[in-house]
C-alpha positions as a Markdown table, in Angstrom:
| # | Residue | x | y | z |
|---|---|---|---|---|
| 1 | Unk | -48.1 | 30.8 | 29.3 |
| 2 | Unk | -49.0 | 27.6 | 31.0 |
| 3 | Unk | -46.2 | 25.6 | 32.6 |
| 4 | Unk | -45.5 | 22.4 | 30.7 |
| 5 | Unk | -46.2 | 19.2 | 32.6 |
| 6 | Unk | -43.5 | 16.7 | 31.6 |
| 7 | Unk | -45.6 | 13.6 | 32.3 |
| 8 | Unk | -48.3 | 14.9 | 29.9 |
| 9 | Unk | -45.7 | 15.7 | 27.3 |
| 10 | Unk | -44.2 | 12.2 | 27.6 |
| 11 | Unk | -47.6 | 10.5 | 27.2 |
| 12 | Unk | -48.5 | 12.8 | 24.2 |
| 13 | Unk | -45.1 | 11.9 | 22.7 |
| 14 | Unk | -45.8 | 8.2 | 23.1 |
| 15 | Unk | -49.2 | 8.6 | 21.4 |
| 16 | Unk | -47.8 | 10.6 | 18.5 |
| 17 | Unk | -44.9 | 8.1 | 18.0 |
| 18 | Unk | -47.4 | 5.2 | 18.0 |
| 19 | Unk | -49.6 | 7.0 | 15.4 |
| 20 | Unk | -46.5 | 7.8 | 13.3 |
| 21 | Unk | -45.4 | 4.1 | 13.4 |
| 22 | Unk | -48.9 | 3.0 | 12.4 |
| 23 | Unk | -49.0 | 5.4 | 9.5 |
| 24 | Unk | -45.7 | 4.1 | 8.3 |
| 25 | Unk | -47.0 | 0.6 | 8.3 |
| 26 | Unk | -50.2 | 1.7 | 6.5 |
| 27 | Unk | -48.2 | 3.6 | 3.9 |
| 28 | Unk | -46.0 | 0.6 | 3.2 |
| 29 | Unk | -49.1 | -1.6 | 2.8 |
| 30 | Unk | -50.8 | 0.8 | 0.4 |
| 31 | Unk | -47.6 | 1.3 | -1.7 |
| 32 | Unk | -47.3 | -2.4 | -2.0 |
| 33 | Unk | -50.8 | -2.6 | -3.3 |
| 34 | Unk | -50.7 | -2.0 | -7.1 |
| 35 | Unk | -54.1 | -0.4 | -7.1 |
| 36 | Unk | -53.4 | 2.0 | -4.3 |
| 37 | Unk | -54.9 | 5.5 | -4.5 |
| 38 | Unk | -52.0 | 7.9 | -4.9 |
| 39 | Unk | -53.9 | 10.8 | -3.3 |
| 40 | Unk | -54.5 | 8.8 | -0.2 |
| 41 | Unk | -50.9 | 7.8 | 0.0 |
| 42 | Unk | -49.8 | 11.4 | -0.4 |
| 43 | Unk | -52.2 | 12.5 | 2.4 |
| 44 | Unk | -50.9 | 9.8 | 4.7 |
| 45 | Unk | -47.3 | 10.9 | 4.0 |
| 46 | Unk | -48.3 | 14.5 | 4.7 |
| 47 | Unk | -49.9 | 13.5 | 8.0 |
| 48 | Unk | -46.8 | 11.5 | 8.9 |
| 49 | Unk | -44.5 | 14.5 | 8.3 |
| 50 | Unk | -46.9 | 16.7 | 10.4 |
| 51 | Unk | -46.6 | 14.1 | 13.2 |
| 52 | Unk | -42.8 | 14.1 | 12.9 |
| 53 | Unk | -42.8 | 17.9 | 13.4 |
| 54 | Unk | -45.1 | 17.7 | 16.4 |
| 55 | Unk | -42.9 | 15.0 | 17.9 |
| 56 | Unk | -39.8 | 17.2 | 17.4 |
| 57 | Unk | -41.5 | 20.2 | 19.0 |
| 58 | Unk | -42.6 | 18.2 | 22.0 |
| 59 | Unk | -39.1 | 16.7 | 22.4 |
| 60 | Unk | -37.6 | 20.1 | 22.4 |
| 61 | Unk | -40.1 | 21.3 | 25.0 |
| 62 | Unk | -38.8 | 18.6 | 27.4 |
| 63 | Unk | -35.2 | 20.1 | 27.2 |
| 64 | Unk | -34.9 | 22.7 | 29.9 |
| 65 | Unk | -33.8 | 26.1 | 28.9 |
| 66 | Unk | -30.3 | 27.1 | 30.0 |
| 67 | Unk | -29.6 | 30.7 | 31.0 |
| 68 | Unk | -27.2 | 32.5 | 28.6 |
């Protein structure tokens, strides 16, 4: 298994958080539009949840393992 480079993880986390925030804004905008395509909104929400999971995994990768 490759060692995790913390600086790469931090930069990836920043990119994922930015994308998550952008998706949130786009979802809000589409929901406010009365003629919004529901399927597109659902796909955006699914992508947002996937990003949240990725962010959580990377954040846990930054926490050092403690010996039992």
